[in-house]
C-alpha positions, 0 to 999 in steps of 0.5 A, a space after each residue: 403951082 408951087 407947093 406952098 401956094 394955097 389958092 382956095 379960088 383955084 379951079 376945081 376940075 369938072 366932076 369934083 364937088 365944089 367943097 362949099 360944105 363945112 369941112 369935118 374937123 376930125 376923121 370921126 366927124 367925117 365918118 359920122 357924115 357918111 351913110 350906112 353904105 359908106 360905112 359898110 364899104 369902109 368895113 368891107 375894104 378894111 375888115 381888120 377894123 371889125 375885130 371886135 366891132 367898134 363901140 362907136 364912130 370915134 372908136 372906129 376912127 381911132 382904130 382906122 388910124 392905128 399904124 398896123 391898120 394903116 400899113 395894111 390898107 396902104 399895102 392894098 392900094 394900087 400904084 396910082 392910089 398910092 402915088 396920090 397918097 404919097 403926093 398928099 404926104 408932101 402937100 400942105 396939110 390940109 391941101 386943096 384938090 387943086 394943089 394935089 392936081 398940080 403935084 401931078 400936072 406940074 407947072 407945065 402942062 403934061 402931054 395931052 394923053 397923060 393929062 387926060 388920063 391923070 384927070 380921069 384917074 385922080 378923082 377915082 383915086 381920091 374917092 378910093 382913099 376917102 372910102 378907106 378912111 385914109 383921106 378925109 375932108 372936103 375938096 378944099 381941105 383934103 387931109 391924109 390920116 396922120 399915121 399915113 402921113 408919118 409913113 409916107 412923108 419925108 423926114 431928115 432920116 427917111 426920104 419920101 417914096 417920091 424921092 423928095 426930102 424934108 422941107 426947108 423948115 424941117 432941114 434947118 431945125 436946130 441950125 444956129 440963127 447966125 448960119 441962117 442969116 448967112 444963108 439968107 444974105 448969100 441968097 440975096 434976101 434982106 436979113 431978118 430978126 429971128 430964125 422963123 422969119 429967115 426960114 419963111 423968107 427962104 421958103 418964099 424964095 424957093 417957091 417963087 418961080 421967077 425969083 428962083 429962076 433968076 437965082 439958078 441963072 447965076 449958078 455955075 454949070 457944075 452946080 446945076 449938074 449936082 442938082 440934076 443928080 439929086 432932083 428925083 431922089 434920093 436927095 441925100 449925098 455925102 460930102 468931104 470936109 472941104 467941098 468943091 466950089 460948086 457944092 459950096 455955092 449950093 450950100 451957101 445959098 441953102 440949095 443944099 442943107 446939112 443934116 449931119 457933118 458929112 451929109 447934105 440934103 436937097 430941100 423939098 421946095 428946091 426939088 419941086 421947083 426943079 421938077 416943075 412942081 411934080 411930085 412923081 417923075 412918072 405918074 401911072 394913072 392907068 394899069 398896064 395893058 396885058 400883052 397877048 403871047 398867042 391866041 388859040 381856039 378855045 377847043 384847043 386850050 380845053 383839050 390841052 388842059 384836060 389832058 394835063 388834068 388827067 395826067 395830074 390825077 394819075 401823078 397824084 394817084 401814082 405817088 400815093 399808091 407807092 406809099 400804100 405800105 408806108 412812105 418815108 420817115 418824118 424828120 424830127 423837125 417835120 417834113 421830108 428829107 432831101 434824100 426822100 424827095 430825090 427818091 420821090 422825084 425819081 419815082 415820078 420821073 419829074 424834077 425835084 421842085 415838081 415832086 415837091 409841088 405834087 407832095 404839097 398838093 396831096 397834103 393840102 387836099 388832105 390825101 396825105 399825112 403823117 401816121 402819128 406812130 412812134 416811128 412816124 412815117 407819111 402815108 395816105 389818109 382814109 380820105 384818099 380812098 374816098 377820093 379814089 371812088 369819085 369820078 375823075 372830074 370831081 377828083 380834079 375839082 377837089 385838087 384845084 379847090 385845095 390849091 386855090 385856097 392853100 397858103 403852103 408854097 411848094 416853091 419855097 422848098 430848098 430855100 432857107 428860113 430866117 434862121 438859115 435852116 433849109 425848108 423841106 417839103 411837107 415841113 413847117 414854115 412854108 405858109 405864105 398868107 399872100 399865096 391865095 390872093 396872088 393865085 386868084 389875081 393871076 387867074 383873074 387877069 388871065 380871065 380878062 383876055 378872050 377865051 383861048 388867049 395866053 397872056 405875055 408873062 412879063 406884062 402880067 407881072 407888070 400888071 401885078 406890080 401896078 396892083 400891089 406895089 407897096 411891099 418892098 418898093 414904094 414904102 420900102 423900109 417904112 412899113 416893115 415890109 422890106 429890109 430895114 433901111 440904115 439909120 443914117 441918111 448917108 446909107 441911102 443909095 448913090 444920088 447919081 444912080 437914082 435921079 438922072 441915071 448916072 452911074 455911081 462914081 461918074 465924072 463931075 464935081 459931085 462925084 469928085 468929092 463924094 463916095 457911094 454910101 453903104 448899102 441900105 440893107 445888110 446881106 442877111 436882110 430878108 427878101 422883100 415881099 414884093 419879090 416874093 409876090 413876083 415869085 409866087 406869080 411865076 409859080 402860079 403860072 407853072 402850077 396852073 399848067 401842071 394842074 390843067 387849069 390853063 392849057 398852053 398858057 390860056 385859062 380853060 373853060 372848066 377853070 373859068 367855071 371854078 373861079 365863077 367867071 364868064 365862060 364865053 368872054 373876057 371877065 370884067 374887073 368885078 367878075 370874080 366871086 359872082 355869088 355862087 357857092 364854091 361847092 356849086 362852082 366846083 360841081 359846074 367845073 367838073 361837069 364841064 371837064 368830064 366830057 373833055 377827059 378820055 373815056 375809061 376802057 375796060 380791056 387791055 391788049 396782051 402781047 407775046 413778050 409778056 406785056 399788056 397795053 392799055 389803049 386808054 385810061 382803065 376803069 378803076 377796078 381793072 387798073 387796081 387789079 392789073 397794077 398788082 399783077 404787072 409792073 408799069 413799064 411806060 406811061 403815056 397815051 397808052 400804058 404798057 404793063 410788064 408781067 414778071 415772076 415778082 409781079 405774078 407772085 405779088 398777085 398770088 400773095 393777095 389770095 388769088 389762085 392761078 385759075 383766078 389770074 387766068 380767068 381775069 386775063 381772059 375776061 379783060 383781054 381783047 386778045 388771047 392769053 399768050 402761051 408764055 404768059 400762061 406758062 409764067 403764071 402756072 410756073 410761079 403758082 406751082 412754087 408759090 406757098 411751097 415754102 411757109 414762113 412763120 414767126 418763131 423768131 422765124 421758121 421755114 416749113 416745107 414738105 420737101 426736105 430736099 428743097 430745104 437742104 438745097 436752101 441750107 447749102 446755098 451760100 446766099 442763105 448764110 446771112 439768114 442764119 438758118 438751121 434745121 429743126 426737123 426734116 421739114 422745118 428750118 429756123 432762122 434768127 431773122 424776122 419773118 419779113 426779112 426771111 421772106 425778102 431774103 428767100 424771094 431774092 434767092 428766086 423762091 416763092 415763099 408764103 407767109 403764114 399765121 400762128 394757126 398755120 393759115 396763109 397770110 393774104 396781103 393787100 395793097 391798101 393795108 396802111 392808112 393814117 388815122 382820120 386827118 383833116 387838111 391843113 388849115 390855110 394861114 389867113 392874111 388878116 381877117 376875112 371879108 365880112 358878108 352882107 349880114 355881118 356888115 349890116 349888123 356891124 353898121 347898125 351896132 356902130 350907129 347905135 353906139 355912136 348915138 349913145 355916146 353923143 346923146 345930149 344928157 341933162 346935168 345929173 343931180 349927182 356928179 358923173 364919175 371920172 369914168 363917164 358913167 352916172 352915179 345914182 342911188 338904188 332908189 333914184 335908179 329905180 324911180 327914174 327907170 320906172 318913170 321912163 317906162 311910164 312916159 316911154 322916154 329914153 334914159 342914159 345908164 351906166 352898166 357893169 356886166 358880169 365880167 366887170 366891164 363898164 359901158 354906157 347905154 341909151 335904153 327906153 324902159 318898157 317894164 320894171 319888175 323883179 329887180 330887172 328892167 326890160 327895154 329897147 337898147 338903142 346901143 345894141 339896137 335890140 330889146 334887152 333885160 338888165 339887172 338893176 343891181 348892175 346899173 351904176 346910175 341913170 340920167 335923163 336925156 336932153 329933150 331933143 334926144 329923149 
């Protein structure tokens, strides 16, 4: 069926309403005909319509048609629903359902499988568009919301996402009547008396299958080749001042129409004829299936994921422990410098992007922040100490919960912002509102596979593109989500590269006289959001593996519990958000993970080469103490610690004695303490504290004056600028910390002392930031309202609509321009008193304390003390109003009283 045919007797597919009811004339009327469940579904799908709650259905319909709200709704359609909206944008307004179906099936029946899929998916897509108030009207008069039509329909400046151009009427607007008559005559049509009838004659010709076929039979083969290049879009092309005969033949008969002196366009009616009536080259009624990369036993996946989850906890702990005494400085513009990121990556033995991920994860979980000092540095927060006290499984659940809801995107680190500045870890401009949605969608799709099954990444990305296709693709350059298109149609890409798959500059009559147009976007245009979503999906797959959410590419059982998904089978489309609170889901996930984690041990194995082997994860107190006494030499299934003079001195600095260290090793070692280790501890302890350093600017105190003389004679002490004040005291022009480090570098074991002469004991957890809250995610629009809010909003809108549409009696005093009744104070008092006695409802105008005027329908029950109390139908509750704020009152008509 051609697009111009409006066959109201056409067959409506089975399962569709017949459309015999009177079609609503406006969107507000269509919303008014909905039930409360229908309004709630609309507000749930488009929560931006609730800010604030509309006064009535007319205001709701107006808000639903605003550009920002429509763009937002279009961005959340799946590919086929968007294709249906695009088809309606090129269909007549209004369009019968049969015409819409013809734009997908075409004149020739599609293959049986494709036709069945389209026939099953089209009613669902139309119902979805209706539910979201993008389409309204009965099936015999389907209407696309005007703003959506403006965004999706073709025009002389913007081709449609379907690849169709403007209609004959649109393309010939402004063309001289003489030129129109020349085209009519060349097409073999009788001349007309006015341009309107000429355009109508051309439109009738191009939408008539038989006559159009006879016209094209007379076309040169080269002209048909030109049409083949343009038929699937873009429909524009540049021509030279003297076109070749094939192009001239098409132009003379209106098969190509000029939109500028150098640009021609293929009219929509001609393109639809060549396409066989189809609006889309490849309708996609069905979501792509997820491919399976490999299947494992669920126990294997859970074991691999648990091992990675434990490694994630160890990595975050190692990172923050290394910053216990203050981390790197904060850049002036915020964030971490490139050099400090490199150092962090080297310390963690991971690539820089992975180091940025761990930094952002700790920051997003509230474990890391800047200290706010004058010399601002990063450091762990007090919440980090609380986090360390939790069991490992609960610590993992906290990290993953923070990751799922965070909008900060570590994958952007190292890139550039819109002003060309490099994005730094922990710095600004890393928030992307789409990140949480993409994470949930990726993990939700993985959950649709049987437990233990890993998805093929390419099929996963294809599925995501089907579910969220708009940004940067179907409506590129139209909704503001993609790089801006050039203002001229000539800036569209080469027609040969689009429709028939021919390369720009290929041989042929069209290529011989045209050149590829300029690119649509300048080199500095922002990256399309669709590309960002794909990159986000790639990052989600990698991040989920790092965190132990997935194991070998498959979703683990604890992660399913955290996402409120079934544990023993594939999740359905609506499995997410099963009503369980996030805290309860996190507790359940921690319970499932706990038995999968390696059990902590309370002992180490000491070896004669001054090393200790931890055969598994150590208990927290033992791990903390051993980390002070020894240095980690290697990590893995068994951690190897090495004892050095520096590490033993570090333990002695915390206030422990040599006997304390011997007792500690004896209590926690399954093997005897080796003699070299005992000698090392005793030797360092013998020297430790023999030298005392305090603040003068700084001084060195020692009872052994010979040792002080040895230090003065050492050339390495020249930088400290020491001089003897007394036989047992040296003064230095360096600060105490520098003096400590300098003497330790020379091989001594000095101890710091206070102004009172007591030894200063240092602790590993000395530096913490003030209490900090985790960074709040940047919301991607308003949150989805809960059932309570939806119920209240629907009742308020219904009540306001009743007040706005109630039939009133003609007031004695004319209503003001603003729509509020005006009566004297005496008339107002008398009317509301009479209504209170009779139990009837009245219409009042009311001005609140802020000066905002509104109209309400109330049923007064008590009038006293200058106030009227009654049931407010607009607010659906009992309220009290001061009489002096009521501008006037009018009685309702009998049927609404």
